[in-house]
N, CA, C and O of each residue as an XYZ file, in Angstrom:
448
protein
N      92.119    107.433     97.121
C      91.006    107.165     98.000
C      90.054    106.199     97.298
O      89.641    106.429     96.161
N      89.720    105.135     97.980
C      88.799    104.151     97.411
C      87.382    104.705     97.424
O      86.995    105.434     98.337
N      86.621    104.353     96.407
C      85.239    104.794     96.322
C      84.343    103.718     96.920
O      84.617    102.527     96.767
N      83.275    104.126     97.599
C      82.313    103.169     98.097
C      81.424    102.734     96.953
O      80.832    103.569     96.270
N      81.328    101.447     96.742
C      80.503    100.909     95.667
C      80.214     99.456     95.972
O      80.900     98.828     96.778
N      79.212     98.940     95.334
C      78.889     97.535     95.488
C      79.899     96.710     94.713
O      80.225     97.028     93.570
N      80.392     95.654     95.333
C      81.364     94.791     94.692
C      80.767     94.136     93.461
O      79.590     93.774     93.463
N      81.565     93.978     92.401
C      81.071     93.261     91.229
C      81.012     91.760     91.493
O      80.446     91.008     90.700
N      81.596     91.327     92.607
C      81.641     89.912     92.935
C      80.374     89.516     93.673
O      80.053     90.073     94.723
N      79.665     88.556     93.119
C      78.403     88.099     93.690
C      78.513     86.613     94.016
O      79.319     85.898     93.422
N      77.700     86.157     94.961
C      77.694     84.743     95.339
C      77.542     83.880     94.095
O      76.677     84.123     93.254
N      78.392     82.874     93.993
C      78.381     81.975     92.839
C      79.403     82.335     91.777
O      79.727     81.499     90.933
N      79.926     83.569     91.795
C      80.947     83.959     90.825
C      82.235     83.197     91.111
O      82.527     82.838     92.251
N      82.989     82.963     90.057
C      84.234     82.215     90.174
C      85.298     82.885     89.324
O      85.046     83.254     88.177
N      86.476     83.039     89.884
C      87.633     83.590     89.173
C      88.746     82.557     89.213
O      89.124     82.098     90.291
N      89.271     82.190     88.065
C      90.509     81.422     88.004
C      91.585     82.420     87.615
O      91.433     83.158     86.642
N      92.671     82.444     88.376
C      93.764     83.364     88.067
C      94.969     82.522     87.669
O      95.505     81.760     88.473
N      95.379     82.670     86.429
C      96.461     81.857     85.867
C      97.797     82.567     86.059
O      98.166     83.455     85.290
N      98.518     82.149     87.115
C      99.876     82.626     87.359
C     100.839     81.641     86.698
O     100.442     80.517     86.388
N     102.084     82.032     86.477
C     103.025     81.111     85.823
C     103.194     79.760     86.529
O     103.325     78.738     85.855
N     103.194     79.729     87.855
C     103.494     78.469     88.550
C     102.281     77.786     89.192
O     102.401     76.655     89.663
N     101.123     78.440     89.221
C      99.939     77.815     89.801
C      98.689     78.582     89.400
O      98.760     79.710     88.912
N      97.530     77.938     89.619
C      96.244     78.566     89.305
C      95.306     78.425     90.500
O      94.856     77.320     90.802
N      95.005     79.530     91.183
C      93.980     79.474     92.219
C      92.601     79.750     91.618
O      92.464     80.510     90.660
N      91.604     79.125     92.193
C      90.207     79.389     91.838
C      89.571     80.043     93.058
O      89.639     79.509     94.166
N      88.954     81.201     92.848
C      88.263     81.927     93.914
C      86.776     81.824     93.636
O      86.303     82.251     92.583
N      86.042     81.257     94.578
C      84.593     81.146     94.453
C      83.966     82.034     95.520
O      84.233     81.866     96.710
N      83.136     82.974     95.096
C      82.475     83.881     96.034
C      81.294     83.136     96.654
O      80.388     82.692     95.949
N      81.314     83.007     97.973
C      80.250     82.316     98.702
C      79.159     83.289     99.147
O      77.974     82.957     99.135
N      79.575     84.499     99.541
C      78.652     85.534    100.019
C      79.368     86.871     99.918
O      80.481     86.942     99.395
N      78.740     87.931    100.413
C      79.388     89.250    100.352
C      80.591     89.344    101.273
O      81.330     90.327    101.209
N      80.811     88.350    102.130
C      81.947     88.415    103.042
C      82.797     87.143    103.093
O      83.832     87.133    103.759
N      82.385     86.066    102.406
C      83.144     84.814    102.431
C      83.441     84.329    101.024
O      82.619     84.443    100.114
N      84.643     83.783    100.873
C      85.047     83.161     99.617
C      85.778     81.868     99.917
O      86.269     81.649    101.025
N      85.838     81.016     98.904
C      86.658     79.808     98.981
C      87.737     79.931     97.930
O      87.461     80.236     96.770
N      88.972     79.690     98.345
C      90.094     79.668     97.411
C      90.586     78.226     97.335
O      90.757     77.555     98.352
N      90.808     77.768     96.108
C      91.335     76.425     95.864
C      92.466     76.549     94.852
O      92.329     77.259     93.856
N      93.569     75.873     95.094
C      94.626     75.826     94.092
C      94.316     74.625     93.206
O      94.392     73.479     93.648
N      93.964     74.903     91.940
C      93.488     73.845     91.054
C      94.563     73.298     90.122
O      94.349     72.279     89.466
N      95.720     73.965     90.054
C      96.808     73.482     89.207
C      98.133     74.059     89.682
O      98.185     75.168     90.213
N      99.205     73.292     89.484
C     100.547     73.784     89.789
C     100.929     73.640     91.243
O     100.432     72.763     91.949
N     101.835     74.528     91.689
C     102.336     74.495     93.061
C     101.182     74.527     94.056
O     100.254     75.321     93.906
N     101.235     73.680     95.056
C     100.233     73.597     96.135
C      98.850     73.168     95.647
O      97.854     73.454     96.311
N      98.768     72.488     94.500
C      97.479     71.992     94.009
C      96.810     71.166     95.100
O      97.456     70.357     95.766
N      95.518     71.376     95.273
C      94.757     70.673     96.290
C      94.492     71.508     97.535
O      93.602     71.182     98.321
N      95.262     72.589     97.722
C      95.003     73.467     98.868
C      93.642     74.125     98.699
O      93.275     74.534     97.597
N      92.886     74.228     99.803
C      91.599     74.930     99.785
C      91.354     75.547    101.153
O      91.772     75.003    102.176
N      90.673     76.688    101.161
C      90.325     77.366    102.407
C      89.122     78.260    102.141
O      88.999     78.839    101.062
N      88.246     78.371    103.115
C      87.125     79.309    103.056
C      87.379     80.377    104.104
O      87.576     80.066    105.279
N      87.376     81.641    103.680
C      87.800     82.749    104.530
C      86.892     83.957    104.353
O      86.121     84.035    103.397
N      86.992     84.889    105.282
C      86.347     86.192    105.123
C      87.252     87.055    104.259
O      88.476     86.967    104.352
N      86.652     87.890    103.418
C      87.420     88.749    102.524
C      86.823     90.147    102.523
O      85.733     90.389    103.042
N      87.581     91.056    101.919
C      87.094     92.411    101.673
C      87.388     92.761    100.229
O      88.472     92.471     99.722
N      86.428     93.382     99.565
C      86.607     93.888     98.202
C      86.398     95.394     98.231
O      85.389     95.877     98.745
N      87.354     96.135     97.677
C      87.301     97.597     97.669
C      87.506     98.078     96.235
O      88.449     97.671     95.557
N      86.611     98.947     95.791
C      86.747     99.518     94.448
C      87.850    100.573     94.451
O      87.848    101.488     95.274
N      88.790    100.431     93.520
C      89.854    101.425     93.344
C      89.393    102.459     92.320
O      89.504    103.665     92.542
N      88.882    101.975     91.215
C      88.239    102.785     90.180
C      87.410    101.821     89.335
O      87.455    100.611     89.559
N      86.669    102.332     88.385
C      85.837    101.464     87.555
C      86.667    100.313     86.977
O      87.724    100.535     86.387
N      86.186     99.106     87.151
C      86.817     97.875     86.657
C      88.082     97.475     87.400
O      88.730     96.508     86.999
N      88.465     98.173     88.465
C      89.655     97.812     89.245
C      89.259     97.685     90.709
O      88.787     98.636     91.331
N      89.465     96.472     91.246
C      89.096     96.171     92.629
C      90.274     95.565     93.365
O      91.093     94.859     92.776
N      90.354     95.847     94.668
C      91.326     95.199     95.533
C      90.565     94.160     96.352
O      89.572     94.481     97.005
N      91.031     92.932     96.313
C      90.431     91.819     97.028
C      91.483     91.290     97.986
O      92.591     90.961     97.561
N      91.153     91.199     99.292
C      92.162     90.767    100.261
C      91.564     89.842    101.308
O      90.376     89.906    101.623
N      92.442     88.961    101.847
C      92.042     88.059    102.925
C      93.271     87.471    103.597
O      94.392     87.585    103.102
N      93.030     86.838    104.740
C      94.064     86.064    105.415
C      93.565     84.634    105.540
O      92.454     84.392    106.011
N      94.393     83.692    105.114
C      94.034     82.286    105.173
C      94.213     81.757    106.593
O      94.936     82.344    107.399
N      93.558     80.659    106.885
C      93.641     80.059    108.218
C      95.053     79.593    108.553
O      95.404     79.510    109.730
N      95.868     79.286    107.552
C      97.254     78.883    107.802
C      98.155     80.082    108.072
O      99.313     79.909    108.450
N      97.628     81.317    107.880
C      98.381     82.529    108.181
C      98.860     83.327    106.984
O      99.333     84.450    107.154
N      98.753     82.785    105.783
C      99.157     83.537    104.587
C      98.207     84.710    104.361
O      97.005     84.594    104.600
N      98.745     85.836    103.903
C      97.911     86.977    103.531
C      97.993     87.164    102.023
O      99.054     87.012    101.416
N      96.849     87.497    101.432
C      96.724     87.620     99.989
C      96.077     88.965     99.670
O      95.069     89.332    100.275
N      96.658     89.702     98.717
C      96.060     90.940     98.217
C      96.121     90.891     96.692
O      97.200     90.832     96.101
N      94.939     90.917     96.066
C      94.846     90.952     94.608
C      94.367     92.337     94.189
O      93.415     92.858     94.772
N      94.998     92.934     93.206
C      94.438     94.081     92.511
C      93.924     93.510     91.191
O      94.700     93.141     90.310
N      92.597     93.448     91.078
C      91.944     92.817     89.935
C      91.527     93.881     88.935
O      90.638     94.687     89.208
N      92.164     93.880     87.789
C      91.831     94.816     86.716
C      90.948     94.052     85.738
O      91.445     93.394     84.824
N      89.628     94.144     85.937
C      88.699     93.397     85.106
C      88.683     93.903     83.667
O      88.433     93.130     82.742
N      88.949     95.195     83.474
C      88.998     95.742     82.117
C      90.115     95.124     81.297
O      89.937     94.842     80.112
N      91.270     94.911     81.925
C      92.425     94.326     81.241
C      92.487     92.807     81.406
O      93.259     92.138     80.718
N      91.671     92.258     82.322
C      91.698     90.821     82.568
C      92.953     90.356     83.273
O      93.414     89.236     83.053
N      93.521     91.225     84.136
C      94.796     90.948     84.781
C      94.700     91.100     86.300
O      94.036     92.004     86.807
N      95.375     90.199     87.012
C      95.489     90.291     88.465
C      96.938     90.587     88.828
O      97.856     89.936     88.328
N      97.135     91.564     89.692
C      98.446     91.871     90.271
C      98.308     91.508     91.747
O      97.454     92.047     92.450
N      99.152     90.593     92.205
C      98.939     89.966     93.501
C     100.187     90.028     94.356
O     101.305     89.872     93.865
N      99.979     90.260     95.658
C     101.046     90.187     96.649
C     100.643     89.137     97.678
O      99.519     89.144     98.180
N     101.572     88.234     97.985
C     101.319     87.145     98.923
C     102.424     87.133     99.963
O     103.610     87.173     99.632
N     102.019     87.078    101.225
C     102.955     86.819    102.300
C     102.638     85.417    102.805
O     101.682     85.240    103.561
N     103.428     84.405    102.399
C     103.149     83.041    102.825
C     103.327     82.863    104.335
O     104.128     83.557    104.961
N     102.580     81.936    104.901
C     102.674     81.657    106.335
C     104.089     81.253    106.730
O     104.540     81.545    107.837
N     104.787     80.578    105.816
C     106.142     80.099    106.127
C     107.200     81.191    105.992
O     108.378     80.949    106.255
N     106.787     82.390    105.585
C     107.712     83.511    105.442
C     107.985     83.842    103.993
O     107.678     83.062    103.092
N     108.560     84.998    103.784
C     108.870     85.457    102.438
C     107.811     86.412    101.918
O     106.909     86.829    102.645
N     107.942     86.747    100.644
C     107.027     87.682    100.006
C     107.051     87.400     98.512
O     108.122     87.264     97.920
N     105.869     87.310     97.899
C     105.786     87.045     96.464
C     104.954     88.126     95.791
O     103.945     88.580     96.332
N     105.397     88.536     94.591
C     104.619     89.414     93.722
C     104.333     88.631     92.455
O     105.246     88.066     91.852
N     103.065     88.594     92.046
C     102.651     87.781     90.910
C     101.754     88.586     89.984
O     101.051     89.495     90.426
N     101.779     88.253     88.707
C     100.849     88.818     87.746
C     100.257     87.653     86.965
O     100.978     86.762     86.517
N      98.934     87.667     86.807
C      98.279     86.577     86.103
C      97.056     87.045     85.339
O      96.604     88.181     85.476
N      96.538     86.135     84.533
C      95.351     86.399     83.716
C      94.110     85.925     84.453
O      94.080     84.815     84.984
N      93.084     86.770     84.484
C      91.821     86.433     85.137
C      90.908     85.748     84.123
O      90.680     86.258     83.027
N      90.391     84.579     84.511
C      89.382     83.873     83.736
C      88.134     83.854     84.614
O      88.146     83.241     85.682
N      87.065     84.511     84.188
C      85.870     84.646     85.018
C      84.786     83.673     84.604
O      84.614     83.348     83.429
N      84.054     83.219     85.626
C      82.941     82.321     85.399
C      81.838     82.710     86.363
O      82.112     82.926     87.543
N      80.627     82.803     85.910
C      79.506     83.152     86.787
C      78.458     83.909     86.034
O      78.671     84.319     84.894
N      77.336     84.095     86.657
C      76.180     84.708     86.007
C      76.118     86.209     86.156
O      75.633     86.892     85.253
N      76.599     86.754     87.282
C      76.317     88.155     87.592
C      77.429     89.116     87.208
O      77.285     90.320     87.425
N      78.507     88.647     86.660
C      79.657     89.499     86.444
C      79.393     90.573     85.380
O      78.967     90.269     84.266
N      79.655     91.832     85.748
C      79.435     92.927     84.812
C      80.604     93.138     83.859
O      80.499     93.941     82.932
N      81.699     92.445     84.062
C      82.854     92.655     83.225
C      82.751     91.734     82.079
O      83.628     91.725     81.215
């Protein structure tokens, strides 16, 4: 059962997640909107601003999810204590990907 808590993600925070084949950058715009940009690797140059949800799983572990305008769905389990993201992606073109990457955080308000 997820606990109700304030998200550690605040407007202006930025997460780069380094996966083996690409690096997305997530910029928190507000408590309900983020921008995702692929800054390196596969699909570099892709960007989208979407509504998201962040749910606390336990201290330092959050689930972050959204659906992109092209139809892809993204679910990250962000373990801030370990600095690791476990991600599931259903691309718009079909298929299913499971990824693990290193979280690089940038921003002023991050408690991790």
